[in-house]
C-alpha positions as CSV (number, residue, x, y, z in Angstrom):
1,X,93.2,81.9,100.5
2,X,94.7,82.7,103.9
3,X,92.4,80.3,105.7
4,X,93.1,80.2,109.5
5,X,95.7,83.0,109.7
6,X,93.0,85.5,108.4
7,X,90.9,84.7,111.5
8,X,93.5,86.7,113.5
9,X,92.6,89.8,111.4
10,X,93.6,91.2,108.1
11,X,93.5,94.4,106.1
12,X,93.0,95.5,102.5
13,X,95.7,97.7,101.0
14,X,95.4,99.0,97.5
15,X,98.0,97.6,95.1
16,X,98.8,101.0,93.8
17,X,100.5,101.9,97.1
18,X,103.0,99.1,96.5
19,X,103.4,100.0,92.8
20,X,104.1,103.6,93.6
21,X,106.2,103.4,96.8
22,X,109.3,104.6,95.0
23,X,107.5,107.5,93.4
24,X,106.1,108.4,96.8
25,X,109.7,108.3,98.2
26,X,108.8,105.6,100.8
27,X,111.5,103.4,102.2
28,X,110.9,99.9,103.4
29,X,110.7,101.2,106.9
30,X,108.2,103.9,105.9
31,X,106.0,101.3,104.2
32,X,106.0,99.1,107.2
33,X,105.1,101.9,109.5
34,X,102.3,102.9,107.1
35,X,101.0,99.4,107.0
36,X,101.1,99.2,110.8
37,X,99.1,102.5,111.0
38,X,96.5,101.3,108.5
39,X,96.1,98.1,110.5
40,X,94.2,100.2,112.9
41,X,92.0,102.0,110.3
42,X,88.9,99.9,109.6
43,X,86.4,102.7,109.0
44,X,87.0,105.9,107.0
45,X,85.5,108.1,109.7
46,X,87.5,106.5,112.6
47,X,91.1,107.6,112.2
48,X,93.8,105.3,113.7
49,X,95.8,106.3,116.7
50,X,98.4,103.5,117.3
51,X,101.2,104.3,119.7
52,X,104.7,104.6,118.2
53,X,106.0,102.2,120.9
54,X,103.4,99.6,119.8
55,X,104.5,99.9,116.1
56,X,108.2,99.9,117.1
57,X,107.8,96.8,119.1
58,X,106.1,95.0,116.3
59,X,108.8,96.0,113.9
60,X,111.7,95.3,116.3
61,X,113.0,98.9,116.0
62,X,113.4,101.9,118.3
63,X,110.4,104.1,118.8
64,X,112.4,107.0,117.5
65,X,112.7,105.2,114.1
66,X,108.9,105.1,113.9
67,X,108.6,108.7,114.9
68,X,111.1,109.7,112.2
69,X,109.2,107.7,109.6
70,X,105.8,109.3,110.7
71,X,107.4,112.7,110.5
72,X,108.6,111.9,106.9
73,X,105.1,110.7,106.0
74,X,103.7,114.0,107.4
75,X,106.3,116.1,105.5
76,X,105.3,114.2,102.3
77,X,101.7,115.2,102.9
78,X,100.6,111.5,103.1
79,X,99.5,111.6,106.7
80,X,98.6,114.3,109.3
81,X,98.4,114.3,113.0
82,X,95.1,115.8,114.1
83,X,93.4,116.2,117.5
84,X,90.1,114.5,117.8
85,X,87.6,114.6,120.7
86,X,85.9,111.4,121.7
87,X,83.9,110.8,124.9
88,X,85.1,114.1,126.3
89,X,88.7,113.3,125.8
90,X,91.1,114.8,123.2
91,X,93.5,112.4,121.5
92,X,96.0,112.6,118.6
93,X,95.0,110.5,115.6
94,X,96.4,110.0,112.2
95,X,94.6,111.3,109.1
96,X,95.3,109.3,106.0
97,X,93.4,111.5,103.5
98,X,96.6,112.8,101.9
99,X,97.6,109.2,101.1
100,X,94.2,108.4,99.8
101,X,94.2,111.5,97.6
102,X,97.6,110.8,96.2
103,X,96.8,107.2,95.4
104,X,93.6,108.2,93.8
105,X,95.6,110.4,91.4
106,X,98.0,107.6,90.6
107,X,95.4,104.9,90.1
108,X,93.7,106.8,87.2
109,X,96.7,106.0,85.0
110,X,97.2,102.4,86.2
111,X,96.6,99.7,83.5
112,X,95.1,97.3,86.1
113,X,92.6,100.0,87.2
114,X,91.7,100.8,83.6
115,X,91.2,97.1,82.8
116,X,88.9,96.7,85.8
117,X,86.9,99.8,84.9
118,X,86.4,98.4,81.3
119,X,85.1,95.1,82.8
120,X,82.7,96.9,85.0
121,X,81.3,98.9,82.1
122,X,80.8,95.6,80.1
123,X,78.8,94.0,82.9
């Protein structure tokens, strides 16, 4: 459906994140920061590590805005900063398991999820 623009890259984000953003206490800025972080998360075992300045430049905001939003996401238990060693170097990465866990809890009661589960059982 996206045709050529998708050739520049794309990501899949579960609808339940958008449906529950208010319940998760996420502002529009928090959502955009989170989407920018997940843009770098293609494989479950390879955690993203975007620079706050990179995200801030994309969003057209001060890097401090991104830092505050990331801190809020950490305080909410949705993301965590962890150190990871790769090729002998230690780097700070973002762990999104808190978000995945919370969304997994929410989706169990989602009517769209239940409808898809029913269709799967019928196949």
